[in-house]
C-alpha positions as CSV (number, residue, x, y, z in Angstrom):
1,M,-13.8,133.3,89.3
2,T,-12.5,136.4,91.1
3,C,-9.2,136.0,93.0
4,L,-9.9,137.3,96.5
5,V,-6.3,137.4,97.7
6,E,-3.4,138.8,95.8
7,P,0.2,138.4,97.0
8,L,2.3,141.6,97.2
9,P,5.9,140.7,96.3
10,W,7.5,144.2,97.0
11,D,5.9,144.5,100.4
12,S,6.8,140.9,101.2
13,E,10.4,141.4,100.3
14,F,10.8,144.8,102.1
15,F,9.2,143.7,105.4
16,G,10.7,140.1,105.2
17,L,7.4,138.3,105.6
18,P,4.6,137.2,103.1
19,I,2.0,139.9,102.6
20,G,-1.1,140.0,100.5
21,K,-4.1,142.1,99.9
22,I,-7.8,141.4,99.5
23,T,-9.0,142.3,96.0
24,V,-12.6,143.3,96.9
25,C,-13.8,146.2,98.9
26,Q,-16.8,144.5,100.6
27,L,-16.9,141.5,102.9
28,D,-19.6,139.3,104.4
29,S,-19.0,136.2,106.6
30,D,-18.9,133.9,103.6
31,H,-16.3,136.0,101.7
32,A,-14.3,136.4,104.9
33,E,-14.0,132.7,105.4
34,K,-12.9,132.2,101.8
35,V,-10.4,135.1,102.1
36,L,-8.8,133.7,105.3
37,A,-8.7,130.2,103.9
38,E,-6.9,131.4,100.8
39,A,-4.5,133.5,102.8
40,E,-3.6,130.5,104.9
41,R,-3.1,128.4,101.7
42,Q,-0.7,131.0,100.4
43,G,1.1,131.1,103.7
44,L,0.6,134.9,104.2
45,A,1.4,136.5,107.5
46,C,-0.5,139.8,106.9
47,L,-3.4,140.9,104.8
48,Y,-4.2,144.5,103.7
49,F,-7.9,145.3,103.1
50,Q,-9.3,148.6,101.7
51,A,-13.0,148.5,102.8
52,N,-16.0,150.4,101.5
53,P,-16.9,152.7,104.4
54,D,-20.6,152.9,103.2
55,D,-21.3,149.2,103.9
56,P,-22.2,148.4,107.5
57,E,-21.9,144.7,106.9
58,T,-18.3,145.1,105.6
59,V,-17.3,147.0,108.7
60,T,-18.9,144.6,111.2
61,T,-17.5,141.6,109.3
62,A,-14.0,143.1,109.4
63,E,-14.2,143.7,113.1
64,R,-15.7,140.2,113.8
65,Y,-12.8,138.5,112.0
66,G,-10.0,140.5,113.7
67,F,-9.1,143.0,111.1
68,H,-7.4,146.1,112.7
69,L,-8.3,149.5,111.4
70,V,-5.0,151.3,110.7
71,D,-6.0,154.2,108.4
72,V,-8.8,156.1,106.8
73,R,-7.5,156.7,103.3
74,V,-8.5,160.0,101.7
75,V,-8.1,160.7,98.0
76,L,-8.3,164.3,97.0
77,E,-8.5,165.6,93.4
78,H,-7.7,168.9,91.7
79,P,-9.4,169.2,88.3
80,F,-7.7,171.5,85.8
81,D,-10.6,173.6,84.8
82,N,-11.3,177.3,84.6
83,R,-12.0,177.9,88.3
84,P,-10.3,180.9,89.8
85,A,-7.2,180.0,91.9
86,P,-7.9,179.9,95.6
87,V,-6.1,182.1,98.1
88,P,-4.1,179.8,100.5
89,R,-3.9,180.6,104.2
90,Y,0.0,180.6,104.1
91,P,1.2,182.4,100.9
92,V,4.5,181.5,99.3
93,P,7.4,183.6,100.9
94,S,9.5,185.5,98.5
95,N,12.7,183.9,99.7
96,L,11.5,180.3,99.3
97,V,13.2,178.5,96.5
98,I,11.8,175.3,94.9
99,D,14.1,173.3,92.7
100,S,15.5,169.8,92.1
101,P,17.2,167.7,94.8
102,R,20.9,167.6,95.1
103,Q,22.6,164.2,95.3
104,D,24.5,165.1,98.5
105,E,21.2,166.1,100.4
106,I,19.4,162.7,100.2
107,P,20.2,162.0,103.9
108,R,18.4,165.3,104.8
109,L,15.5,164.4,102.6
110,Q,15.3,161.1,104.3
111,D,15.1,162.8,107.7
112,I,12.1,164.8,106.4
113,S,10.5,161.7,105.0
114,A,10.9,160.0,108.3
115,Q,8.7,162.7,109.8
116,I,6.1,162.1,107.1
117,S,6.0,158.4,108.2
118,F,4.6,159.4,111.6
119,T,1.1,159.5,110.1
120,S,1.4,156.4,108.0
121,R,-0.7,153.2,108.5
122,Y,2.4,151.2,109.3
123,Q,3.1,153.5,112.3
124,F,-0.3,152.6,113.7
125,D,0.2,148.8,113.4
126,S,2.3,147.2,116.1
127,G,3.1,144.4,113.7
128,F,5.2,147.0,111.7
129,G,5.7,149.9,114.0
130,P,7.7,153.2,113.8
131,V,11.1,151.6,112.9
132,Q,9.7,149.8,109.9
133,S,7.5,152.7,108.9
134,E,10.5,155.1,109.0
135,R,12.7,152.7,107.1
136,L,10.0,152.5,104.4
137,Y,9.7,156.3,104.0
138,R,13.5,156.7,103.9
139,L,13.7,154.2,101.1
140,W,10.8,155.8,99.3
141,I,12.4,159.2,98.9
142,E,15.8,157.7,98.0
143,K,14.1,155.7,95.2
144,A,12.1,158.8,94.1
145,C,15.3,160.8,93.7
146,H,16.8,158.0,91.6
147,G,14.0,157.8,89.0
148,Y,11.1,156.2,90.9
149,A,9.2,159.5,90.6
150,D,8.7,161.6,87.5
151,V,9.7,164.7,89.3
152,V,11.0,165.7,92.8
153,F,10.9,169.2,94.1
154,V,12.7,170.4,97.2
155,A,12.0,173.6,99.1
156,R,14.9,175.8,100.6
157,W,15.2,179.2,102.2
158,G,17.5,180.7,99.5
159,V,19.3,179.0,96.7
160,S,22.0,177.5,98.9
161,G,19.8,176.8,101.9
162,E,19.2,173.4,103.6
163,A,16.2,171.4,102.4
164,V,13.1,172.2,104.5
165,G,10.4,170.3,102.5
166,L,9.9,167.9,99.5
167,I,7.2,166.7,97.1
168,T,7.4,163.9,94.6
169,C,5.0,163.3,91.6
170,T,4.2,160.7,89.0
171,L,2.1,160.5,85.9
172,D,-0.6,157.9,85.1
173,G,-2.5,158.5,81.9
174,D,-4.4,161.8,82.2
175,T,-3.8,162.1,85.9
176,A,-0.8,163.4,87.8
177,H,-0.3,162.1,91.4
178,I,1.5,163.6,94.4
179,Q,3.1,160.6,96.0
180,L,5.2,161.9,98.9
181,A,5.0,165.4,100.4
182,G,6.2,166.9,103.7
183,V,7.7,169.8,105.4
184,D,10.2,169.7,108.3
185,T,8.4,170.2,111.5
186,A,10.4,173.4,112.3
187,H,9.2,175.1,109.1
188,R,5.5,174.3,109.0
189,R,2.9,177.1,108.7
190,S,5.4,179.3,106.9
191,G,4.2,178.8,103.3
192,V,6.6,175.9,102.5
193,G,3.8,173.5,101.9
194,T,2.0,176.0,99.7
195,G,5.0,176.5,97.6
196,L,5.6,172.8,97.1
197,V,2.0,172.0,96.2
198,Q,1.9,175.0,93.8
199,A,5.1,173.7,92.1
200,A,3.5,170.3,91.7
201,L,0.4,171.8,90.2
202,D,2.3,174.0,87.8
203,W,4.4,171.0,86.7
204,A,1.3,168.8,86.3
205,R,-0.5,171.4,84.1
206,G,2.6,171.4,81.8
207,Q,2.2,167.6,81.3
208,D,-1.1,167.8,79.4
209,V,-3.1,166.0,82.1
210,R,-6.7,166.9,83.2
211,Q,-6.3,166.5,87.0
212,M,-4.0,165.9,89.9
213,Q,-4.7,163.5,92.8
214,V,-3.1,163.0,96.2
215,V,-3.7,160.4,98.9
216,T,-3.5,161.3,102.6
217,Q,-4.8,160.1,105.9
218,A,-7.9,161.3,107.7
219,R,-5.7,161.8,110.8
220,N,-3.5,164.2,108.9
221,V,-5.9,167.2,109.1
222,G,-3.1,169.7,108.4
223,A,-2.4,168.1,105.0
224,Q,-6.1,167.9,104.1
225,R,-6.5,171.6,104.9
226,L,-3.5,172.6,102.8
227,Y,-4.8,170.6,99.8
228,Q,-8.3,172.0,100.1
229,Q,-6.9,175.5,100.3
230,M,-5.0,174.8,97.0
231,G,-8.2,173.7,95.2
232,F,-8.4,170.0,95.9
233,F,-11.7,168.3,96.6
234,T,-12.3,165.0,98.4
235,R,-12.9,162.3,95.8
236,E,-13.2,159.2,98.0
237,M,-12.5,157.6,101.3
238,T,-11.7,154.0,102.2
239,L,-11.1,152.2,105.5
240,Y,-7.7,150.6,105.6
241,Y,-7.4,147.4,107.6
242,H,-4.6,145.0,108.4
243,K,-5.2,141.4,109.4
244,W,-2.3,139.4,111.0
245,L,-2.4,135.7,110.5
246,K,1.1,135.1,111.8
247,K,3.7,137.2,113.6
């Protein structure tokens, strides 16, 4: 029998309340009743649900049972084939330096990560909100710099300049993943994002993988346009819901 609800220990510990996720991507009334009953038995306060956007019954069921749409999750993919390299709208400036993070600049990288959190699904759920969302992203980049990611790149204007952008990547089988990426708001549309994504692609090609993927939000049109200009294609989209059982 398929388990419909899976507890999420890391999320539960971080946010200080029991959180789980629904393990299927489609819902009807019967499944919704079973899911909520199981969540109640587990004592969960919040449920995550990634829904199939192509199924009208799933969407109407989620709405009927009080699930709150917090995100449209977009997965983009860059296959490593023989296609010619695209020409990005904002080319990489000659004075932009991409290298590894320095231990003493983690607070600066956390400030940039806090800006990335503004488009996250937690920001758009009052049960979590901007404070919790920012705290999560600050921890995310700190852990990435201490081994959580396989590689972290930082962008600077000149070798000794202050960090103005970051990107973190991981490997999973034959696919490399961009996990966290962002540019300080004062330095956007200047080629920093182009340089960071190009560094990530160059690194991934050297890892003997066949593709690179990244997840972003449908609301983050700027990020989607950047990735598309760098040769990424939309692979899939899912609707991301939260359901609060207790607050």
